[in-house]
C-alpha positions in Angstrom: 39.6 -43.9 19.6 42.4 -41.5 20.6 42.3 -37.9 19.6 44.7 -37.4 16.7 46.2 -33.9 16.9 47.8 -34.3 13.4 44.4 -35.1 12.0 42.9 -32.0 13.7 45.6 -29.9 12.1 45.0 -31.6 8.7 41.3 -30.9 8.9 41.8 -27.2 9.7 44.2 -26.8 6.8 41.9 -28.6 4.5 38.8 -26.6 5.4 40.7 -23.4 5.2 42.1 -24.2 1.7 39.0 -25.8 0.3 36.0 -23.8 1.7 34.8 -21.1 -0.7 34.5 -17.8 1.1 31.0 -17.2 -0.2 29.6 -20.5 1.2 28.0 -20.7 4.6 28.3 -24.5 4.7 31.2 -26.6 3.5 30.8 -30.2 2.5 33.7 -32.3 3.7 33.9 -35.4 1.4 34.5 -38.9 2.9 37.7 -39.2 0.9 39.3 -36.0 2.0 41.8 -38.0 4.2 42.5 -41.2 2.4 44.5 -42.7 5.2 41.8 -42.3 7.9 38.4 -43.9 8.1 35.5 -41.5 7.8 34.1 -42.5 11.2 37.4 -41.2 12.7 37.2 -38.0 10.7 33.6 -37.5 11.8 34.5 -38.0 15.5 37.3 -35.5 15.1 34.9 -33.0 13.6 32.7 -33.3 16.7 35.8 -32.9 18.9 36.8 -29.8 17.0 33.3 -28.2 17.4 33.3 -28.8 21.1 36.9 -27.4 21.3 35.7 -24.3 19.5 37.9 -24.8 16.5 35.1 -25.3 14.0 31.6 -23.7 13.8 28.9 -26.1 14.5 27.8 -27.9 11.3 25.5 -30.8 11.0 28.4 -33.3 11.5 28.2 -36.6 9.7 25.3 -36.2 7.3 25.6 -39.4 5.5 28.2 -42.2 5.1 30.1 -40.1 2.5 30.1 -36.5 3.7 29.8 -34.1 6.6 28.9 -30.4 6.7 31.1 -27.8 8.4 30.1 -24.2 8.9 33.6 -22.8 9.0 36.6 -22.2 11.2 36.1 -20.1 14.4 38.3 -17.2 15.3 39.9 -19.4 17.9 40.4 -22.1 15.2 42.2 -19.6 13.0 44.4 -18.6 15.9 45.2 -22.2 16.6 45.8 -22.9 12.9 48.1 -19.9 12.5 50.1 -21.1 15.5 50.6 -24.6 14.1 50.5 -24.0 10.4 54.3 -24.3 9.7 55.4 -27.9 9.4 58.7 -27.4 11.3 57.0 -25.4 14.0 54.4 -28.1 14.3 57.0 -30.8 14.6 58.8 -28.8 17.4 55.5 -28.2 19.1 54.6 -31.8 19.2 58.1 -32.8 20.3 58.0 -30.3 23.2 54.5 -31.4 24.3 55.2 -35.1 24.1 58.2 -34.6 26.5 55.7 -33.2 29.0 53.8 -36.5 28.9 50.5 -35.0 27.9 48.8 -32.0 26.4 45.5 -30.3 25.5 44.6 -28.4 22.3 45.1 -25.2 24.3 48.5 -26.3 25.6 49.7 -27.2 22.1 48.6 -23.7 20.9 50.5 -22.1 23.8 53.6 -24.1 23.1 53.5 -23.1 19.4 52.9 -19.4 20.3 55.9 -19.6 22.7 58.0 -21.0 19.9 56.8 -18.2 17.5 57.6 -15.6 20.2 61.1 -17.0 20.5 61.6 -16.8 16.7 60.3 -13.2 16.6 62.8 -12.2 19.3 65.6 -14.0 17.5 64.8 -12.2 14.2 63.7 -8.8 15.4 65.1 -8.4 18.9 61.6 -7.6 20.1 60.4 -9.6 23.1 56.7 -10.1 23.3 
C-alpha cells in the first residue's frame, strides 16, 4: 500500500468537521470514505498517529469502525496549511515536481505558498 496524501487530508478534514468538541473519542465509521477500502483508511490512521497528526486512538476496533482521540496541534497546523483546495493542488504539484516528499515537506511547501500570498496581498514578508 502506498501512502495517500489526499486521503490523509480528507481524514483530517472529516475528523475536524465531524468530531463533537465535547467528546474525547471519535468513532470513524467504515463508510466515511466510500471510494476507499476500510483497511486502507485504518492503515492511514496508523500512519497519521505515528506522524503526530492524530492523537492515539485505538485504531481499527472492528470491521466497521475505528476510534480517534482527536487532531494534534501539529495536525491542525498541517490541516490549516493544506485546507484550501487550490493551495492543496499547488502544493501537490510543486512537491511532485521534486520527485518525492514527506508530510513535513508538504506542510512546508504549503506554508511557503501561504507566505507568498500574504506578501502579495499585504506587502508583509514573513
